[in-house]
N, C-alpha and C positions, 0 to 999 in steps of 0.2 A: 663334333658330330658322331650322332646312333651311326654306323654304318654297317649295310648288311648284303651279301651275296643273295639276289632270289636265283635260282635255278633252273633252266625250261622246265614247262610242268605241261608240253603238248609237246606230242610226237610232231620228232620232223623226220621217222625215217619212213619212205611211201617202200611200202610192202611187196610181194610181187603178188599178181592179179591172177587168176586163173577161171577157165568154164568149162565145164563140160558137155558133150554129148553123145547121143546112142548112135551106133552104123548096124551093120550087118555083123562085124567082125569082135564085137566087146562096146569097149565104151573111150571115149578117145576125149585128151583134158589139153587143152592149150595154156602153157603157162608162159606170163608175161611179163619178166623180174625189169625195174624201176630203169636201166642202162637202156633197154626197146630189144633186147637177147627174147625171142623165140620158140617155143621147146614144147612140142608133140610127143604126147606122151599117149600109149592104146593099153588099157587094163592095168596103167603105173607107172608100164616100162619105157623108156626110149627105144629099147632096143627090135621091137614086137617086129615079128613080118608082115605088117597089116599096114606101117605108120603113112605109107604110104595110101593102102584104099583110103585111109581117115583123111586123110588131106583131099581123095579125091572124092570124098562125099559132098553133097547139096550143104547140110551144117557146118563145115568150115569156115569157108569165109564171113558168113554170119559172127563164129565165133570167135573170131582171129577181130569180127570190126565190135565186138562188143567188149573184149577186155582194150581191146586199144580206148577205145573211148572211154571207158572206166579209170585208161591210162592217164588219160588228159588230165580227166578230174580229180586224179589224185594228184599231179602235180600244181593244179589248180588251186588246191584244196592247200599244198604245202605254201604256199605263196600267200594267198588269202590269211591266210594264220598273220602275216606280218603286217600289209596291205589293210585288214579290213577290225584292226583293233579298237576305232571307235564304235564299233557294232554290239560292240560287249560291254556298255560304260553303264558301271553302278546309278540308279537315284539316288540325290545329294537330298539326303534327310535337312529338311527345313528348323526354322528354330522354331516356328508356331506350331507343327505339329510336337515336336519334340515337349512342348508347352502345355500345350492340347493333354498330351498321356501323363505330363505331372500333375494337374491341373485335374483329371478325371483319374489318378490313384485313389484307392480305399481301402482301406485296412478291414480287411474281414473280420467277421469273428464267428466261432464256435458255435455252434447250436445246438441244448444238448437238450436231449432224446427224454423220451417223459418218460416215469415208470410206465409200463406198459399192460400191469395188474389190476384192475377193476380194486378201487373201497370195499370191506366185506360191508357187506347188509345186513340190520336183523333181519329184515321180512326173512333171506335168504338164509342164517343160520337157523332159523324157525324152520324151514322147511325140512333142512338138512335132518335135523333132528326130530323133526314130525315120523322122518322117512323111517330113519334109529327104532323109533316106536312101535311102526305099523311091523315089524319086525317081529319085535322082542312082544309084543300081544296078538300075534295074530292070532285071529277064531274063523272058525269054517267057516261059520255064520254069525253076520252081523258085525262090528265096529265098539270094542274097548273104547267110545272117547274116551271116560274115567280118564282110565289108565296112561293114556295118551298124551290126554292134557299133563298130569300129576309129572310123568318123567319132562316133558320140555321143561316146565315151569325149573324142577328141580337141575336142570341141565343147560338153561339156556344163557344166562350172566357168563359163566365159567367161558362157553365154547367158544362164548364172543369176543368173549379179551381175552382168549387165547388165539384169536382167526386176526385179531385188531391187531395184538402184539405182536405176531407171522410177521403181518404185510408190512407193520410200522419198519421194522427190522429189513427183511427183504428191501422195503422201500427206500430208507435211511444209505445201505448199501448201493443200491442204482445209483444213488444223488453223490455219494462219495467217488463214486467210480467214474461218473461223470464230467465231476467237480477235476480230477484227475485229468482227463480225459483234456477239458478245456483249458487249462493251466498249461499241460503241453501245446495244445492244436492252436493255442491261442499268443504263446512265444514264438512256434512256426513261421505264426500268418504273420505277424510283430517281426519275424527274423525276413521274411519273406519282401513285405514291406516295406521295412528302412534298404533292406540292398538294393532295392527296384528303385526309391526316391531317391537315396545317393545315387546311383547309376545315371538317373533322367538329371542330376543338380550337375553331376560331374560332363555329362554330353554339356550340357548348355552353358559352366561357365570355364569349363576347357582346365582343370589344373594339370602342370605340367608332369605330375606322375604320371597321371590317368591317360594323358594322351602319349606317351612313350609306349605304355602299355596298348594299347587301341589300334593305336600303328605296328605293332606291331604281330597282333593280332592280324590286321586287317590284309599287312605284309603277304600271311600265309594263304587269303586267294586270291593273289595274283594268278592268272593264267598267261604268261608268256611263252613263244618259242624262240626265245634267246633267255643269253645269262645275262642281267643286269645287277651291277651295283649301284647300292641307294643309300646315299646320308641326306641326313635331315635335320635341321635346327627350329626350334618352337618357340617362338615366345608370346607369352599370352597376354599382355600388356597389351601392342600392335596385332596381336589378335592374327597374327599372320604365320604361316609353313614354310620354310624356306628349303626346297628338294634339289639335291645335286641328284645326278642319272648317272652314272658310264655306262653305255652301249658298246658291242666286240666293235674289236680296230677294224675296220677296210672295209668291205664284203661280205657282211651276213644276213643278206639279201640273196635268196637260188639264184644259181644263174640262169639253171636249164628250164627250159618250157617242151613242151610235151603236143603235140598237134598228129591229124586222124594223116593221115595219103589218098590219093585217089585210089589204092591198092587195097585200103581196107588195111593196113599197117600205121603204127603209128610212127616217126620222128621226131628225135630227142635233140634239141640242137639248140643254143648259147644263144638266149635271147638278144633284141634288136639289145642296143647301148642307151637307147631313148626311153625303151620301155621298160629297160633296166632301173633306171636313174628316176623313173618316175615313183616306180617301186617304193625307192629307198624314201624318195621324199615322202609317203602316205605312209610311212612304220615313222620317220621319224617328226612326224607332224605331227601322228597320230594319239599317238606312245601319252605327250604331257594330257591327254583330253583321258584317256585310258588311268594314268599315276593318278592326277586329280580329285576322278570320278567318285575312286575310293577311298583316298584317304580326307575327302574332307569329311566323310562320316565320322572320323575321329572324334572328331567336337564339334558344334555349333559358333565355337567361340572361332573356329579358326573361319576369320572373314578373306582373306587374301592367303591364293599359295602360287608363291615363284619355283618356277620349273626349268631347271638348266641341263642340257641334255649337252654330257662330253663324249666323244673316246675316249673308250679306259685308259687310264694311266693322264688325262686331262691336259692333255700338249694341244688337241684342239677341241676345241667348242664347235658342236653342231647350235641350237637352237637357247633361246631362254623367253622364256612366259608368263605372263604373268592373267592372272583367271580371280574375280572379281566372286564368292558365292550366290550370294540372289541371282546375279547374273548368266551365271555358270549352269547354275540347279537348273534355271528356268526355259534356257537355252536349248536345253538336255533332255530337258524333258515333255519340249514340244519340237525338235527339228530329230532327223534324222541325218546323222553327220559320215556319210557314204564317198563324199571331200574333203577332206580335213584341211585340205590347201585352199580350199576357195572359202571358208569363213577364218581362215586364221587373224586379218586384218580386222577382225572384233575385237583383236585382245591386244592390250602391248607385245610389244613381241618382239625379236630380233630374231633375223635368222639365216644363217651362212649359205645355206641352198637358191643357188641363180634359177634363176623364171626369167625366159623372153618372151612375150606376147606367144603362147603356142604350145609351150612347153618347156619341161625343168633342163637345166641346160650343166649344171654342176651340184653337184651332192657331195663335194667335197669341205669339212668342217676348215673353220677359220683357225691358222696359230694362236695358241694362247694369251700372247697379249692385246695383240688387236681383236679377239674375239674380248675378251673384258673390258676393251677399250668402248669396244660399241657395244655389250651391253647397259653400262656404265652411262653411255650418252643417255642410251633409251628408259632406264631406268633415273638419269634428273630428271630427262621430260617428264616423266612419269610423275617425280615428285612434285615437279610447279601444279599442278596441278592446273590441264590448259581444259579450257570450258569444256563440256561435250557439247555438239556442234546439232545443228536440229536433226540428221541421222541416225542419233543415238551412240554417236563415237566420237573419240574424242581426238584432234590434227596436232600429230603429235608434230609434222611440217608439211610444207607445200612444195609440192613437186615439180612444179611449174614458175616459170619466172613471171609475177605480179606484171612486168611489163609488156608481156604476153596474151595479157587477159584484159578483160574490161573489168573495167572497175565491181568491188560486191561478184569474186566468181561464186560458183555454189561447191562446193565440200562434197563428194562423192566416197565412197568407201571402192578400194580397189575394185572390189566381184562388181561392183555396181559401175562403176566405171565401165567393166569389162562389153555389162549386157549393154547399155547406152552407146561406145564406142561400135559396135557392131550392130547397129539401129541405123547410125548419123554416117558411118562410115569415113572418118576424119582421122585421115592417120598421126595427130597432132595429138589428139586423147591416145593410142599406144602406146606412142615415143615418153609419154607423162606416166601412163603404168609401168612403163617397161624402166624409167630411170626412181618412180617412186619406191619399185622391187626391190631393184639396188641398192638404194639407201635408204634399205629396212625402212620405209615409212610405212602408214596403214592407210590412209586417204590422199588424194589425188583431187588437184583444184585445178573444176570447168567451164567455160568458159559460161558465162553469165545468159548466151545466145540459145544457147543447148537446155535453157529450165524448161521452156515446156514442153519440148522429145522429152525428156526426162522424169516429166509427171506423169504421160501419155504414157510412155515406161514402164513405169515404179508403177500405175496400177494395172497394168498388164500383168506382169512380173504376179503383184501381191494378189490378184485375185481367182493364181490359179492354185 
């Protein structure tokens, strides 16, 4: 499998922030370092005798407040580089759009320019000769018509033949130049047409050599805050791209956050563990969306992308997920994926990240052997092609015992079950959701008695 290391391309370092104001004794600058240290300078110096005067100036407090708020935003932007990967997804190219381009491809032809000099006319030659004769046989009184006519008659045929020969020579030279230009330009047009045609056919058919080059090109467009290692294998016949990602070991999400105190100064503290775990989960869950949105564009022959996320070294695994090209492209085209966790049940997947109703409880990866076993189970269920239910999802398992339900339960996605549980306030649905997530399942079986409640809730939700 080809392996690539993708370096961070977005700056993670928070820069110092400063803002200045004028007061009676000069220009004061409040500088705030990322560690929360404030420095006050007067005219560029920290040793000015007017530093205390600057602190007493009316603008000092508002300036401190300003740089504090800017520092808070800087910390937020640093975290968002990791948690908002799904905000920058590339549109997925459709097969139909490529076929339209291919069918509309036209071979250009060079249009030869006409010879700009008009062909000499007999009347024009005659007028020129008459003008010459008027000069030669000039009379102060009257016109020597006979002499003029004799001169024109004697010169006309030779003059006309000379002008016509010169015109033919120039016209032939022009035509030869145009023919050379046409040959050269038509060859360029043909090369351009052939190259574009071959490129579009390769995008559609996905030969392995072309896909390898396209993936290498697309990897250069990755904009990630952390380094990742990426390996892939492409099966043209099965129309499948398998991607293995390795993310940094341990805790690569920023640990600290900033907030503004009542004094106007900034406070830099460690994030609550619950908040940090949620951000870690957002990054892990968002990464496959980001990668798939780019790599699907290597070729429309890629109908499925399998993505596995490991901790570097592959001793721990975080997630496996499979995206269908058409469903994925349509989904990201019509949805803003602010919360990748919420939508994860739409796709066949397994995740080691543990979720209890109300929050993330663990972002630890599974040991390699356990992870591979869990992923293998999910892939086997996928290969068995369990029929898709009325919600448009493939129920890989039912998370509540059938003995506890009426016959013919309704099958909901985990996100749909969350919505229903809030409406009917049945703890058994919440327990079923937790069990489903623990088991890595994508759906929940809910008692048929809630069918009418769900239909009403569904109409309200999808009307918004």
